[in-house]
Structure formats: structure tokens, C-alpha cells
C-alpha positions in Angstrom: 126.6 96.4 104.2 123.0 97.5 103.7 120.1 95.4 105.0 119.0 95.0 101.4 122.3 93.4 100.4 122.3 91.2 103.4 118.8 90.0 102.6 119.8 89.3 99.0 122.8 87.2 100.1 120.5 85.3 102.6 117.9 84.6 99.9 120.6 83.3 97.5 122.0 81.0 100.2 118.6 79.6 101.2 117.3 79.2 97.6 120.6 77.4 96.8 120.0 75.1 99.8 116.4 74.5 98.7 117.4 73.4 95.2 120.2 71.3 96.6 117.7 69.4 98.8 115.3 69.2 95.8 117.8 67.6 93.5 119.0 65.2 96.3 115.4 64.1 96.9 115.5 65.4 100.5 113.1 68.3 100.2 111.1 67.1 103.2 114.0 68.4 105.3 112.7 71.9 104.5 109.8 71.2 107.0 112.4 71.8 109.7 113.0 75.3 108.3 109.2 75.9 108.3 109.2 75.0 112.0 112.2 77.2 112.7 110.5 80.1 110.9 107.6 79.9 113.3 109.9 79.9 116.4 112.0 82.8 115.0 108.8 84.8 114.3 108.1 84.8 118.0 111.1 87.1 118.5 112.1 88.6 115.1 108.8 88.8 113.2 108.4 87.2 109.8 112.1 87.2 108.8 111.6 83.7 107.3 109.3 85.1 104.7 111.5 88.0 103.7 115.0 86.3 104.1 114.7 82.5 103.7 111.5 81.4 102.0 112.2 80.0 98.5 108.8 81.1 97.4 109.5 84.7 98.6 112.8 84.7 96.8 111.4 83.4 93.5 108.5 85.9 93.7 110.9 88.7 94.3 112.8 87.8 91.1 109.5 87.4 89.3 108.4 90.9 90.4 111.7 92.3 89.2 111.1 90.9 85.8 107.6 92.4 85.7 108.9 95.8 86.8 111.7 95.6 84.3 109.3 95.2 81.3 106.5 97.3 82.8 104.1 94.4 83.0 101.1 94.6 85.2 99.2 92.1 87.3 95.9 92.1 89.1 95.8 93.6 92.6 93.5 92.1 95.1 92.7 94.2 98.2 89.4 92.7 99.3 89.8 91.1 102.7 86.9 88.8 102.0 88.6 87.4 98.8 92.0 87.1 100.5 90.6 85.4 103.6 88.5 83.0 101.4 91.6 82.0 99.4 93.5 81.6 102.7 90.9 79.2 104.0 90.8 77.2 100.7 94.6 76.9 100.6 94.9 75.9 104.2 92.3 73.2 103.8 94.0 72.0 100.6 97.3 71.9 102.4 95.9 69.9 105.3 94.1 67.6 102.9 97.4 67.0 101.1 99.2 66.3 104.3 96.5 63.8 105.4 96.7 62.1 102.0 100.4 61.6 102.3 100.2 60.3 105.9 97.1 58.2 105.6 97.2 56.8 102.1 100.9 56.9 101.3 100.5 59.2 98.3 103.9 60.5 97.2 103.0 64.2 97.0 105.8 66.8 97.4 103.7 69.4 99.2 106.5 71.9 99.4 107.3 71.8 95.7 103.6 72.0 94.9 103.3 75.2 97.0 106.3 76.7 95.3 105.0 76.0 91.8 101.5 77.1 92.8 102.9 80.4 94.1 104.7 81.1 90.8 101.7 80.3 88.7 99.3 82.4 90.8 101.8 85.3 90.8 101.8 85.3 87.0 98.4 86.9 87.2 98.3 88.5 90.6 100.7 90.9 92.4 103.3 89.3 94.7 101.4 90.5 97.8 98.5 88.2 96.9 100.5 85.1 97.5 102.1 86.5 100.6 98.6 87.1 102.1 97.2 83.6 101.3 100.3 81.4 101.8 99.5 78.7 104.4 102.8 79.0 106.2 102.6 82.8 106.0 99.2 82.6 107.6 100.6 80.7 110.6 103.4 83.2 110.9 100.9 86.1 110.8 99.5 84.6 114.0 102.8 83.6 115.8 104.5 87.0 115.1 101.9 88.8 117.2 104.3 87.9 120.1 107.4 89.2 118.3 109.8 91.4 120.2 111.2 93.1 117.1 109.3 94.7 114.2 109.4 97.4 111.6 108.2 100.8 113.0 107.6 104.2 111.4 108.4 107.2 113.6 105.5 109.6 113.7 107.9 112.5 114.5 110.2 111.9 111.5 107.7 110.8 108.9 107.3 113.4 106.1 104.2 111.9 104.5 106.0 111.3 101.2 104.4 107.9 100.7 107.6 106.3 99.2 107.6 103.5 101.8 104.0 102.6 100.9 105.0 102.4 97.2 108.1 100.3 97.9 106.4 97.7 100.1 106.0 94.5 98.1 103.3 93.2 100.4 101.1 96.3 100.7 101.4 96.4 104.4 101.9 100.2 104.9 98.8 102.4 105.1 97.8 105.9 106.0 96.0 106.4 109.3 92.8 108.3 108.7 93.4 111.9 107.4 96.7 112.3 109.3 100.1 112.2 107.7 101.0 109.2 109.9 101.6 105.9 108.3 101.7 102.5 110.0 103.0 99.1 109.1 100.7 96.1 109.5 103.2 94.0 111.4 101.3 90.7 111.0 101.8 90.8 107.2 105.2 92.6 107.2 108.0 90.5 105.6 110.8 92.5 107.2 112.4 93.0 103.8 113.6 96.5 104.6 112.4 97.9 101.3 110.4 100.6 103.1 113.5 101.6 105.1 115.6 101.7 101.9 113.0 104.0 100.2 112.5 106.4 103.2 114.4 109.7 102.6 113.9 110.8 106.2 115.3 107.7 108.0 111.9 107.4 109.8 111.7 103.6 109.6 113.6 101.2 111.9 113.6 97.6 113.0 113.3 97.8 116.8 111.8 96.2 119.9 
């Protein structure tokens, strides 16, 4: 079974669990999966984002619909804008958590984030949310210690650029004027879309 199919099965199982907890009124249990995602990222990179996150799953489906009907969305590449939104969202997330703990407000922070991600991604490419997501921001720091990550072989790369086009998070870039491409591991979702698109088998998940 391909990694792409394994990922799809994993996403279906986790999104099913997410909605089960939502309808049971126990969505706060998902915080444990957030914590587990951070621990896992220390070894296996951001697999939570690409394989378990309900937002990531819904955004993947949303992107499929946009591609199916040839719809376009805004692409944001400015680091200043992305980092500004990151700070704003993190502060908003912390403010919401404080409001819940200190004043007893009944805010479902997780559900708010999911709905917010879907609304934002109606107008901006999927990668925009992946870059500004509060939990994703934490994982982009913790995964610096990761043992496993996606790598592109300099010797096998043919400079076709298909991996760069396939990446849903715009994490693959060309190094200078050379044919070599690299993966920005701190933003990589370990979705294996680049590996699936590579005709030269130049991309692997390794330590």
C-alpha cells in the first residue's frame, strides 16, 4: 500500500474520531492528541499535521474541490505577513484559553480553530493556514529535533520541479541557480505528495 493511501486511511480514521468526540461533547479530549503530536514531532517530524489533524484533512478535501473546479485562491508568500498572522493567531489562542480558565467562558477553542481554518482557506491557499496555525507553529519548533524527515537526493534529482508543484504547503524550493531542491523541514507536513510526484525516486523519508 502506498504512503498516500495509508495517509488517507489515517486521516479518515482521525476525522471520524474528531466528529465522534464533537457530537459526544468531549472535544476537549483532542487536546491530548495535540500534546501527543508535539511529542511525536520530536522523532517523526510533523506527521500529526499531515496524517491526523482534522483541520489538515478538511483543508485537503477543500483543496481537492478547488482543483476539481479550477478555482483559484490568493497565495501569500511574504514572511512578514505570515509571521504577523502567526503572532496574532497565537495571541488570540492564548487569550481564548485564558478566558476559558479564568472567567469560565464556554468557548470550544478547537472547534473555533477548525471553522476558522475553513473560512480562511476559502480565500487563501491551503498553505496559508498551515503556516499560521498556532499548533503548527509549535510543531515547527519542536520538529527541529526530529530524527526522521523528508529529504531530496542531490544525486538523483532531475530538476523537473514536479515535487515543488505537488507540495500543498509550498515547502520545496530551488537552491540558488543550481538544480538542487530542498525541503523546508520545519514546515513539511510529511504528506508524501512530493514523493508520489517524483518520477526519479529522489525523495525519501529518512533519518
